[in-house]
C-alpha positions in Angstrom: -25.6 6.4 18.9 -24.5 4.2 21.7 -23.0 5.3 25.0 -21.3 1.9 25.7 -18.6 -0.3 24.2 -18.7 -4.1 23.9 -15.3 -5.6 24.6 -13.8 -8.9 25.7 -13.6 -9.1 29.5 -10.4 -9.5 31.3 -9.8 -11.3 34.6 -9.8 -7.9 36.3 -13.5 -7.5 35.3 -14.5 -10.2 37.8 -15.4 -7.8 40.6 -17.5 -5.7 38.3 -19.3 -8.8 36.9 -19.8 -10.0 40.5 -21.5 -6.7 41.3 -23.8 -7.1 38.3 -24.8 -10.6 39.5 -25.3 -9.6 43.1 -27.5 -6.7 42.1 -29.6 -8.8 39.8 -30.0 -11.5 42.4 -31.1 -8.8 44.9 -34.1 -8.1 42.7 -35.6 -11.5 43.4 -36.7 -12.9 46.7 -34.7 -16.0 47.7 -31.8 -15.4 45.2 -28.6 -15.7 47.2 -25.2 -14.4 45.8 -22.3 -16.2 47.5 -19.3 -15.6 45.3 -16.9 -17.9 47.1 -19.3 -20.8 47.3 -21.0 -20.6 43.9 -19.1 -18.2 41.6 -15.3 -18.9 42.1 -14.8 -18.4 38.4 -15.2 -14.7 38.9 -11.7 -14.6 40.4 -10.3 -15.2 36.9 -13.4 -14.8 34.7 -11.8 -14.3 31.3 -9.3 -17.2 31.9 -12.2 -19.4 33.0 -14.1 -19.0 29.7 -10.9 -19.1 27.6 -10.1 -22.5 29.2 -13.5 -23.7 28.1 -12.9 -22.5 24.6 -15.1 -19.5 25.0 -15.2 -15.8 25.6 -16.9 -13.4 28.0 -17.7 -9.9 26.9 -18.7 -6.8 28.9 -20.5 -3.7 28.1 -18.4 -0.7 29.3 -19.8 2.8 29.8 -18.6 5.9 31.6 -19.9 4.5 34.8 -18.0 1.2 34.4 -19.1 -2.3 33.5 -22.9 -2.3 32.9 -23.4 -5.7 31.3 -21.9 -9.1 30.6 -22.4 -12.2 28.5 -20.3 -15.2 27.8 -20.3 -17.9 25.1 -18.6 -21.3 25.3 -19.0 -24.8 23.9 -21.9 -26.4 25.8 -21.3 -29.4 28.0 -24.9 -30.5 27.9 -24.8 -34.2 26.8 -27.9 -33.9 24.6 -26.5 -30.9 22.6 -25.5 -31.2 19.0 -21.8 -31.5 18.3 -20.3 -28.0 18.1 -23.2 -26.4 20.1 -22.5 -23.3 22.1 -24.0 -22.0 25.3 -24.6 -18.5 26.7 -23.7 -17.7 30.3 -23.5 -14.7 32.6 -26.2 -12.6 31.0 -26.5 -9.6 33.3 -27.2 -5.9 32.7 -27.3 -3.3 35.4 -30.8 -2.2 36.2 -30.1 1.5 35.5 -28.7 0.5 32.1 -31.6 -1.7 30.9 -33.6 -0.9 27.8 -30.7 0.8 26.0 -29.8 -2.1 23.7 -27.0 -3.4 25.8 -28.2 -7.0 26.1 -29.0 -7.0 22.4 -25.5 -5.8 21.5 -24.0 -8.4 23.8 -26.2 -11.1 22.2 -25.3 -10.0 18.7 -21.6 -10.3 19.6 -22.1 -13.8 21.0 -24.2 -14.8 18.0 -21.5 -13.6 15.5 -18.9 -15.7 17.5 -21.2 -18.7 17.4 -21.6 -18.4 13.6 -17.9 -18.0 13.2 -17.4 -21.2 15.2 -19.9 -23.0 13.0 -22.2 -23.8 15.9 -25.5 -25.5 14.8 -27.2 -24.2 18.0 -27.0 -21.8 20.9 -28.5 -22.7 24.2 -28.8 -21.2 27.7 -30.2 -22.1 31.0 -32.1 -19.3 32.9 -33.7 -19.1 36.4 -37.4 -19.6 36.2 -37.9 -16.4 38.2 -36.2 -14.2 35.5 -39.3 -13.6 33.4 -38.0 -10.4 31.8 -35.0 -12.3 30.6 -37.2 -15.0 29.2 -39.0 -12.4 27.1 -35.7 -11.1 25.9 -34.5 -14.5 24.8 -37.7 -15.2 23.0 -37.3 -11.9 21.1 -33.9 -13.1 20.1 -35.3 -16.2 18.6 -34.9 -18.7 21.4 -37.6 -21.2 22.4 -38.0 -22.9 25.7 -37.6 -26.7 25.8 -38.5 -29.4 28.3 -39.2 -29.1 31.9 -37.3 -27.0 34.4 -34.3 -28.6 36.1 -33.3 -28.1 39.8 -29.9 -26.7 40.4 -29.5 -27.7 44.1 -27.8 -24.3 44.9 -28.2 -21.8 47.7 -31.0 -20.0 45.9 -33.1 -23.2 45.4 -32.9 -22.4 41.6 -35.0 -24.1 39.0 -33.9 -23.3 35.4 -35.5 -23.5 32.0 -33.5 -24.5 28.9 -33.8 -22.1 25.9 -32.4 -23.1 22.5 -31.9 -21.3 19.2 -31.0 -23.2 16.0 -28.4 -21.6 13.9 -28.5 -24.3 11.1 -31.1 -22.3 9.1 -29.1 -19.1 9.5 -26.0 -20.9 8.2 -27.8 -21.8 5.0 -29.2 -18.3 4.6 -32.7 -19.2 5.7 -32.8 -17.6 9.2 
C-alpha cells in the first residue's frame, strides 16, 4: 500500500518543488539555492517542461508534495537521437525510503519507452552520493569525467546513462 500519488505537476507546484530543492541543497555544505538566479523555471514548472516536449511529475501525500522528477528530450549534443533526460529528482528527507523515487522513476521510464527513447540520461551533483546509489540500482551507469557547472554552488556533475534499446527488444 502506498500513501502517496504520482501525478503530473502543474505550474502551481513550483513553490512546493522549490521547497524540495532548497531542503535538499541545505543537506550539503556549499549548495546554494537561489531561485531567481538559477531556477526561474519554477515559476511555471509544468509549462517549462511541456515547452521542452517533456513532463514533470510530483509525488503527492497528505502532507503535500514530497517528491518530483521530470523527463524531457535531452539537449546533450552527444546523445542518441530521441534520447531523454531526467531532471529535478528530489524527495523530501522525511519521505525517503518509502519507494517514492522508484515510483517517480518508473513513471518516467514508462514515458521514455512510450516515446521510443533509446536512452535515458541524467546529470547529478558529485556530492549527492545517495542519489548515485539510487541511479545505479535503477540500471544507470556513470560515464566520463565530471563537468563543471559554473553555478553559485560550484557544482561538478557526473553523467549517468541507461540504455533502453535492450528493453525495447525484450532483452532488458
